[in-house]
C-alpha positions in Angstrom: 122.1 125.0 61.9 124.2 127.3 64.1 122.6 129.1 67.0 122.7 132.9 66.2 123.4 133.7 69.8 126.5 131.5 69.9 127.5 132.9 66.5 127.3 136.5 67.7 129.2 135.7 70.9 131.9 133.8 69.0 132.4 136.9 66.8 133.3 138.9 69.9 134.6 136.4 72.5 135.8 133.6 70.3 134.6 130.0 70.2 135.5 129.3 73.9 133.4 132.0 75.6 132.3 130.9 79.1 128.9 132.7 79.3 125.5 131.1 78.6 122.6 132.7 76.9 120.7 132.8 80.2 123.6 134.5 82.0 123.8 137.1 79.2 120.0 137.8 79.6 120.4 138.2 83.3 123.3 140.6 82.8 121.2 142.6 80.3 118.5 143.0 82.8 120.9 144.1 85.5 122.5 146.6 83.1 119.2 148.2 82.5 118.6 148.5 86.2 122.0 149.6 87.5 124.0 150.7 84.4 127.5 149.8 83.6 128.8 147.8 80.6 127.4 144.4 79.7 130.8 142.8 80.6 130.8 144.3 84.1 127.3 143.0 84.7 128.2 139.6 83.3 131.0 139.3 85.9 128.6 140.5 88.6 126.0 137.9 87.7 128.3 135.0 87.2 131.3 135.8 89.4 133.5 134.8 86.4 135.7 136.7 84.0 136.4 135.9 80.4 138.2 132.7 79.4 141.9 133.4 79.3 142.4 132.9 75.5 142.2 136.4 74.2 144.6 139.3 73.5 143.1 141.6 76.1 144.6 144.7 74.6 143.2 144.1 71.1 139.5 143.9 72.1 137.3 146.7 73.5 135.0 144.2 75.4 132.8 146.8 77.0 131.8 148.6 73.8 131.6 145.5 71.6 129.5 143.6 74.2 127.2 146.6 74.5 126.8 146.6 70.7 126.1 142.9 70.9 123.5 143.4 73.6 121.5 145.6 71.3 121.5 142.8 68.7 120.5 140.3 71.3 117.5 142.4 72.3 116.0 141.7 69.0 116.7 138.0 69.1 113.9 136.0 70.7 111.2 133.5 69.6 107.5 133.9 70.5 107.7 131.5 73.4 110.6 133.4 74.9 108.7 136.7 74.5 105.8 135.3 76.5 108.0 134.2 79.3 109.9 137.5 79.5 106.6 139.5 79.8 105.5 137.5 82.9 108.8 136.7 84.7 112.3 137.8 85.0 115.5 136.9 86.8 116.0 138.2 90.3 119.0 140.1 91.7 121.4 138.7 94.2 120.3 138.5 97.9 122.6 141.4 98.8 121.1 143.5 96.1 117.6 142.4 97.0 118.1 143.6 100.6 119.4 147.0 99.3 116.3 147.2 97.0 114.1 147.8 100.1 115.8 151.1 100.9 113.2 153.6 99.8 110.3 151.1 99.4 108.3 152.5 102.2 108.3 156.0 100.7 107.0 154.7 97.4 104.2 152.6 98.9 103.0 155.3 101.4 102.7 157.6 98.4 99.9 155.3 97.2 98.6 153.9 100.5 97.5 156.7 102.8 97.3 156.7 106.6 98.9 153.3 107.1 102.6 154.1 107.6 103.2 151.6 110.4 101.2 148.9 108.7 103.2 149.4 105.4 106.5 149.3 107.4 105.5 146.0 109.0 104.4 144.5 105.7 107.7 145.5 104.0 109.6 143.9 106.9 107.5 140.7 106.3 108.7 140.5 102.7 112.3 141.3 103.6 112.4 138.8 106.4 113.4 135.7 104.3 116.3 137.6 102.8 117.8 138.3 106.2 116.8 135.0 107.9 116.7 132.3 105.2 113.9 129.7 105.8 115.0 126.1 106.5 114.0 123.0 104.6 110.6 123.0 102.9 109.4 126.1 104.9 107.8 128.9 102.8 109.6 132.2 102.5 107.2 133.7 105.0 103.7 133.3 106.4 101.9 136.6 106.9 98.6 137.5 108.4 97.1 140.8 107.2 94.1 142.1 109.2 92.2 145.3 109.7 88.8 146.8 109.0 87.3 146.6 105.5 88.6 149.2 103.0 91.6 150.4 105.0 94.2 149.5 102.3 95.1 145.9 103.0 94.9 144.7 99.4 96.2 148.0 97.9 99.3 147.9 100.1 100.0 144.2 99.3 99.5 144.7 95.6 101.7 147.8 95.5 104.6 146.2 97.4 104.5 143.1 95.2 104.5 145.1 92.1 107.4 147.3 93.3 109.4 144.4 94.4 108.9 142.8 91.0 110.1 146.0 89.3 113.2 145.9 91.5 113.9 142.3 90.6 113.4 141.1 94.2 110.4 139.0 93.0 110.3 137.2 89.7 106.8 138.5 88.9 104.1 140.9 90.2 101.5 138.1 89.8 99.5 137.2 93.0 97.5 134.0 93.1 94.4 134.3 95.3 92.5 131.3 96.8 89.0 132.1 98.1 88.4 129.6 100.9 84.7 130.3 100.8 84.5 128.3 97.6 85.2 125.1 99.5 82.6 125.0 102.2 82.4 121.2 102.6 84.6 118.1 102.7 83.3 117.2 99.2 85.2 120.2 97.7 88.5 118.9 99.0 89.8 117.6 95.7 88.9 120.9 94.0 90.7 122.8 96.7 93.8 120.6 96.4 93.8 121.1 92.6 93.6 124.9 93.0 96.2 124.9 95.7 98.6 122.8 93.6 98.1 125.1 90.7 98.9 128.1 92.8 102.0 126.5 94.5 103.4 125.5 91.1 102.7 128.8 89.4 105.2 131.5 88.7 103.6 133.7 91.4 105.6 133.9 94.6 102.8 135.3 96.6 99.7 133.3 97.4 96.8 135.0 99.2 94.1 133.1 101.1 90.8 134.9 101.6 87.7 134.1 103.8 89.4 131.7 106.2 86.2 131.7 108.4 84.4 129.8 105.7 87.1 127.2 105.3 86.0 123.6 106.0 87.8 121.9 108.9 89.3 119.2 106.6 90.9 121.9 104.5 92.0 123.9 107.5 94.2 120.9 108.4 95.9 121.1 105.0 96.6 124.7 105.4 98.0 124.2 108.9 100.5 121.6 107.6 101.5 123.9 104.8 102.2 126.8 107.1 103.8 124.8 109.9 105.7 122.2 107.9 105.9 123.8 104.5 104.2 120.8 102.9 101.0 118.8 103.2 100.8 115.2 102.4 98.1 113.8 100.0 96.1 110.9 101.3 95.0 109.7 97.8 97.0 109.0 94.6 97.5 112.0 92.4 99.5 112.7 89.2 100.3 115.9 87.4 98.9 116.2 84.0 99.4 119.4 81.9 100.1 121.3 85.1 96.9 120.1 86.8 96.6 117.8 89.8 94.5 114.8 88.8 93.3 112.0 91.1 94.0 108.6 89.7 92.7 105.2 91.0 95.4 103.2 89.3 97.9 102.0 91.9 100.5 101.5 89.1 100.5 105.2 88.0 104.0 106.6 87.7 105.4 109.9 88.8 102.7 110.4 91.4 102.4 113.6 93.5 102.7 112.7 97.2 102.7 116.1 98.8 102.2 119.8 98.1 105.2 122.1 98.9 105.2 125.8 99.8 108.9 126.3 99.5 109.9 129.7 97.9 106.4 131.1 98.4 104.9 133.8 100.6 101.7 132.5 102.1 99.5 135.5 103.0 96.2 135.3 104.8 94.0 138.4 104.5 90.9 139.1 106.6 89.1 141.7 108.7 88.9 139.1 111.5 91.1 139.4 114.6 94.1 137.2 115.3 92.1 135.5 118.0 89.5 134.4 115.3 92.4 133.0 113.2 93.6 131.1 116.2 90.1 129.7 116.9 90.1 128.4 113.3 93.6 127.0 113.0 95.0 126.7 116.5 98.1 128.0 118.4 100.8 126.1 116.4 99.5 127.8 113.2 99.7 131.2 114.9 103.2 130.5 116.2 104.3 129.6 112.7 103.3 133.0 111.3 106.3 135.2 110.6 104.5 138.5 110.7 101.1 139.9 111.7 100.3 143.2 110.0 97.2 145.2 111.0 95.8 148.3 109.4 94.3 151.1 111.5 91.2 153.2 111.0 91.8 155.9 108.4 92.0 159.4 109.9 90.6 162.5 108.2 93.9 163.5 106.7 94.3 160.1 105.0 90.6 160.2 103.9 91.2 163.7 102.4 94.2 162.4 100.4 92.2 159.5 99.1 89.4 161.9 98.2 91.8 164.2 96.3 93.2 161.2 94.5 89.7 160.0 93.5 88.9 163.6 92.4 91.9 163.5 90.0 90.5 160.3 88.5 87.0 161.8 88.2 88.5 164.8 86.4 90.5 162.6 84.0 87.5 160.4 83.2 85.2 163.4 82.7 87.7 165.2 80.4 88.3 162.1 78.3 84.8 160.7 78.0 82.4 163.6 78.7 84.5 166.5 77.6 83.8 168.3 80.9 86.3 170.6 82.6 85.7 169.7 86.2 86.5 172.0 89.1 85.8 171.4 92.8 85.8 173.5 96.0 86.7 172.6 99.6 83.0 172.0 100.4 82.8 169.1 97.9 86.0 167.4 99.2 85.0 167.9 102.9 81.6 166.4 102.1 83.1 163.3 100.6 85.3 162.8 103.7 82.2 162.9 105.9 80.7 159.9 104.0 83.4 157.7 105.5 82.4 158.7 109.0 78.9 157.1 108.7 80.3 153.7 109.3 80.9 153.2 105.6 84.7 153.7 105.8 86.7 154.2 102.7 84.0 152.5 100.6 81.7 155.4 101.3 84.1 157.7 99.5 84.7 155.3 96.6 81.0 154.8 96.1 80.4 158.6 96.2 82.8 159.3 93.4 81.5 156.3 91.5 78.0 157.8 91.8 79.3 161.2 90.7 80.8 159.8 87.5 77.5 157.9 86.7 75.5 161.1 87.3 77.7 163.1 85.0 77.4 160.5 82.4 73.7 160.5 82.7 73.6 164.3 82.3 75.8 164.0 79.2 73.4 161.4 77.7 70.2 163.3 78.5 71.2 166.9 77.7 72.9 168.7 74.9 75.9 170.0 76.8 78.8 171.6 74.9 82.3 170.1 74.9 84.8 171.6 77.3 82.1 173.1 79.4 83.3 174.1 82.9 81.6 172.2 85.7 82.0 173.3 89.3 81.2 170.6 91.9 80.2 171.9 95.3 77.7 171.1 98.2 74.8 173.3 99.1 72.3 172.6 101.9 73.5 169.0 102.1 73.1 168.3 98.4 75.9 167.8 95.8 75.5 170.5 93.2 77.0 170.6 89.7 77.2 174.1 88.2 77.4 174.1 84.4 78.7 177.6 83.6 76.4 178.9 86.4 73.5 176.6 85.7 73.1 174.6 88.9 71.8 171.0 89.1 71.5 168.6 92.0 74.0 166.1 90.6 73.0 162.9 92.3 69.3 163.4 91.3 70.5 162.5 87.8 71.3 159.0 88.8 68.9 156.3 87.4 66.4 155.1 89.9 67.4 152.1 92.0 64.9 149.4 92.6 64.1 149.3 96.3 61.3 146.8 96.5 58.4 149.4 96.4 57.7 149.6 100.1 54.3 151.1 99.8 53.2 148.5 97.3 54.3 145.7 99.6 52.5 147.3 102.6 49.3 147.7 100.6 49.5 144.0 99.5 49.9 143.0 103.2 46.9 145.1 104.2 44.7 143.2 101.7 45.5 139.9 103.2 42.6 138.5 105.3 43.3 137.9 109.0 46.8 137.2 110.3 46.7 140.6 112.2 49.4 139.7 114.8 51.7 138.4 112.1 51.3 141.6 110.0 52.0 143.7 113.1 55.2 141.7 113.8 56.4 142.3 110.2 55.8 146.0 110.3 57.7 146.3 113.6 60.8 145.1 111.8 61.0 148.4 109.9 61.0 150.4 113.1 63.7 148.1 114.7 66.1 148.3 111.8 65.6 152.1 111.4 66.7 152.5 115.0 69.7 150.3 114.5 70.7 152.2 111.4 70.6 155.4 113.3 72.8 153.9 116.1 75.4 152.8 113.6 75.4 156.3 111.9 75.9 157.8 115.4 78.9 155.5 116.0 77.0 153.4 118.5 77.0 149.7 118.6 74.0 148.2 116.9 72.4 145.1 118.3 71.9 142.3 115.9 69.1 139.8 116.4 68.5 136.6 114.5 66.2 137.2 111.5 65.5 133.5 110.8 61.9 132.3 111.5 59.8 129.2 112.0 56.3 129.3 110.7 54.0 126.7 112.3 50.4 126.0 111.4 48.2 123.9 109.2 48.3 123.9 105.4 46.7 126.8 103.6 47.1 129.3 106.5 49.2 131.8 104.4 52.7 130.8 105.3 54.1 130.9 101.8 52.3 134.1 101.0 53.7 135.8 104.1 57.2 134.5 103.4 57.0 136.1 99.9 55.9 139.4 101.4 58.7 139.3 104.0 61.3 138.8 101.3 60.0 141.8 99.3 59.4 143.9 102.5 63.0 143.4 103.9 64.4 144.2 100.5 62.4 147.4 100.4 63.6 148.6 103.8 67.2 147.7 102.9 67.8 144.6 105.0 68.1 142.2 102.1 70.0 142.9 98.9 68.0 140.8 96.6 64.5 140.1 98.0 63.9 136.9 96.1 62.0 134.0 97.6 63.5 130.5 97.1 60.9 127.8 98.0 62.2 124.3 98.5 61.4 121.0 100.2 63.4 117.9 101.2 63.7 116.7 97.6 65.6 119.9 96.7 68.1 119.6 99.5 68.8 115.9 100.1 70.9 114.0 97.6 70.4 110.5 96.1 73.9 109.2 96.8 76.8 109.7 99.2 78.5 113.1 98.6 75.5 114.5 96.7 73.7 116.2 99.6 76.1 118.9 100.7 76.7 120.3 97.2 73.0 120.2 96.5 72.2 122.1 99.7 75.0 124.6 99.2 73.7 125.3 95.7 70.2 126.1 97.1 71.8 128.3 99.8 73.8 130.2 97.1 70.6 130.8 95.1 68.9 132.3 98.1 71.6 134.7 99.3 70.2 138.2 99.3 66.7 136.9 99.8 64.6 134.4 101.8 65.0 130.6 101.7 61.6 129.0 102.5 61.7 125.3 103.4 58.2 123.9 103.4 57.6 120.8 105.6 61.1 121.3 107.0 60.5 118.6 109.6 60.8 116.0 106.7 64.5 116.7 106.6 64.8 114.7 109.8 63.7 111.1 109.7 65.6 109.9 112.7 69.2 109.4 113.7 69.7 106.8 110.9 68.8 109.3 108.2 72.4 110.3 107.3 71.5 112.2 104.2 68.9 114.3 106.0 71.3 115.1 108.9 74.0 116.1 106.4 71.5 118.5 104.8 70.7 120.0 108.2 74.3 120.3 109.1 75.1 122.1 105.8 72.1 124.4 106.4 73.3 125.4 109.8 76.8 126.3 108.5 75.3 128.1 105.5 73.0 130.1 107.8 75.9 131.2 110.0 78.2 132.0 107.0 75.6 134.2 105.4 73.7 135.6 108.4 74.0 139.2 107.2 72.3 138.7 103.8 70.1 135.6 104.1 66.9 134.8 106.0 65.8 131.2 106.3 62.1 130.4 107.2 61.3 126.8 108.2 57.6 125.8 107.9 55.7 122.9 109.3 53.3 121.5 111.9 54.0 122.6 115.5 54.7 119.2 117.0 56.8 117.9 114.1 58.9 121.2 114.1 59.6 120.8 117.8 61.1 117.3 117.2 63.0 118.7 114.1 64.8 121.3 116.2 66.4 118.5 118.3 68.2 117.1 115.2 71.0 119.6 115.4 72.2 121.5 118.5 72.6 124.7 116.5 69.1 124.9 115.1 67.0 126.1 118.0 69.3 129.1 118.9 69.3 130.2 115.2 65.5 130.2 114.9 64.2 132.2 118.0 61.3 133.7 116.0 58.5 131.2 116.1 55.3 132.5 114.4 52.1 130.4 114.6 49.6 130.7 111.8 46.1 130.0 113.2 43.4 128.3 111.2 41.1 130.8 109.5 37.7 131.4 111.0 34.6 130.8 108.9 34.1 134.5 108.3 37.8 134.9 107.1 37.3 132.0 104.7 34.2 133.7 103.3 36.1 137.0 102.9 38.9 135.1 101.1 36.2 133.5 98.9 34.9 136.9 97.8 38.4 138.2 97.0 39.3 135.0 95.1 36.0 135.1 93.1 36.5 138.8 92.3 40.1 138.1 91.0 38.6 135.7 88.5 35.9 138.1 87.4 33.0 136.7 89.5 30.8 137.7 92.4 29.1 135.5 95.0 25.3 135.8 95.5 24.3 136.9 99.0 22.3 133.7 99.5 25.3 131.7 98.5 27.4 133.7 101.0 25.2 132.7 103.9 25.4 129.1 102.9 29.2 129.3 102.5 29.6 130.9 106.0 27.6 128.1 107.6 29.7 125.5 105.6 33.1 127.0 106.5 32.2 127.3 110.2 31.2 123.6 110.3 34.3 122.4 108.4 36.7 124.4 110.6 35.1 123.0 113.7 35.4 119.4 112.4 38.5 119.1 110.3 40.5 122.3 110.0 43.8 120.5 109.9 43.2 118.5 106.8 40.5 120.7 105.1 43.1 123.1 103.7 42.0 126.5 105.0 42.9 128.8 102.1 43.2 125.8 99.7 39.7 124.8 100.6 38.5 128.2 99.4 40.4 127.9 96.1 39.0 124.5 95.5 35.4 125.6 96.2 35.5 128.6 94.0 37.0 126.6 91.1 34.3 123.9 91.5 31.6 126.6 91.6 32.9 128.2 88.3 32.7 124.8 86.6 29.2 124.1 87.9 28.1 127.5 86.8 29.3 126.8 83.3 27.0 123.7 83.2 24.1 125.7 84.6 24.5 128.5 82.0 24.1 126.0 79.2 20.6 125.4 80.5 20.0 129.0 81.5 21.6 131.2 78.8 20.0 134.3 80.1 21.4 134.0 83.6 24.1 136.4 84.9 27.5 134.9 83.7 29.5 136.7 86.5 27.3 135.6 89.4 28.0 132.4 91.4 24.7 131.1 92.9 24.0 128.7 95.8 23.3 125.9 93.4 26.8 126.2 92.0 28.4 125.3 95.3 28.6 121.7 96.5 28.6 122.0 100.3 27.9 118.4 101.2 31.4 117.4 102.3 31.5 119.0 105.8 32.9 115.7 107.2 35.3 115.2 104.3 
């Protein structure tokens, strides 16, 4: 069966044409971009003219080839369609250099307030076209830094997309590798598989995020890739269906011995300084970087442009989805700009417009508002106001309530806890401290950060778990934690059963606790001496996880005082990260009696006054003799449950007796000495 492409070509050029289907496709693409006839573009792409076998005067090559190009546009199978939608041929190097001519103007029309940064980033992408990399070296290694929400990703995405449109890059696809996903050496194989996939993808730009969380063993791989352009693999791998697979078979054929970064832009993006990058990867890595591009803080002019752009989006969404005709005044725009000044940066503006859209949607759902109603957005007395044909509403009041952790409810629960007065005062003082720090940040002053991690020491049953649960809810309520959950674990939940199991297990627990409190009961059991390699690995992983998530995780270690002192010596980083040591004293006899009355009431019972006197004497005696192993609050729970069972037996014999009253005879108080 004859190829229809060859058949069509032969009808124009004869059977001895010297252009391939690929060359014609490239010429078509160039013709669409720069104009001219298909024949002219074929000669530009290939550097060759037609085979000298034709009567040149008898053929109108330009017009006939153009007609053929239209036929060719319709010729493609499904696979070819898929390829052409994702990649395309690039222009020559000379044309690529010229394609950068007006790029800065295009990008700065989207990325506001970062002209110098955009200029440097464009130079970074142009560099390999002017100074071609040698050997296996990547096209360029770039470090993009600057404060959060200053346009780092937007600029990068815009430049890549525009360079793809101009045929400088084959595709606008960017592959991103989040280095925080590989916190330990056990994730090395997964990292190598993801890295191999990225390096062998059609994407020419590979972005690395969160370098601070990158494990040391993986940092070495990245150093090799940046400095040498390749990193050798220590184990035997093969490529199967585009995936890197580890194989134990020494006889495996076509093994992959190294990963190569040739023809790729390696881009590291972070809000950390260049010095922090050097601390992680070393001076040779920094020296191998082709370009360092840093954003600056956005000024009011840039923020206003961004606000106006977001306003256009709000109008478009409101018109299409809510049928609102949105107008705004200067007060509204100026107010949105001030939100960036409260240390929230650009995100403050984006969140504000997001809230406005949600509030407008809520009003549309709740009220019978006509289509095409005119809505004026303004600000009065510090509140955002939406005027619906003169009917004014405070717009953001329409937002659904956000769960904050019910501060008053948490405080009331804490007040009802018996004893622990000093501990409760400490917890309440946290609200005052964080309120002051918040005001300092809003005023543009530096806020002091103190470690929030704690050690609870004391005997069993003294309220450590209860207080930990209250702390998690309390800190959520005052805005310090994003989740407020309490994750309670012990050694069995953190230490694995075989080599390589502990770190992933501990990291899994850490991930589940992010946004809340991780409470490790009997934490000292993690350390059973220097020969306990599994326990030490769990502790090392904990220390790293605590550091990596210090802004949104609180860890509380609980245990006996002496044992916890020894535990803190197991890792040099432990003691400095847990400066808040809170001792839970044993309850007094009176406190145990108070807890007994509360516990009985919660179960629908009351304690007879005579029984209360006996209980007080009993609790005083027990706490004096064996407070450590008696159980404190657990002793109370056990005694109340025993009394309820005894009362049931008594009521069988005394059916007329009060079923809700626990009498002296219901309590067995003979075990003072255990």
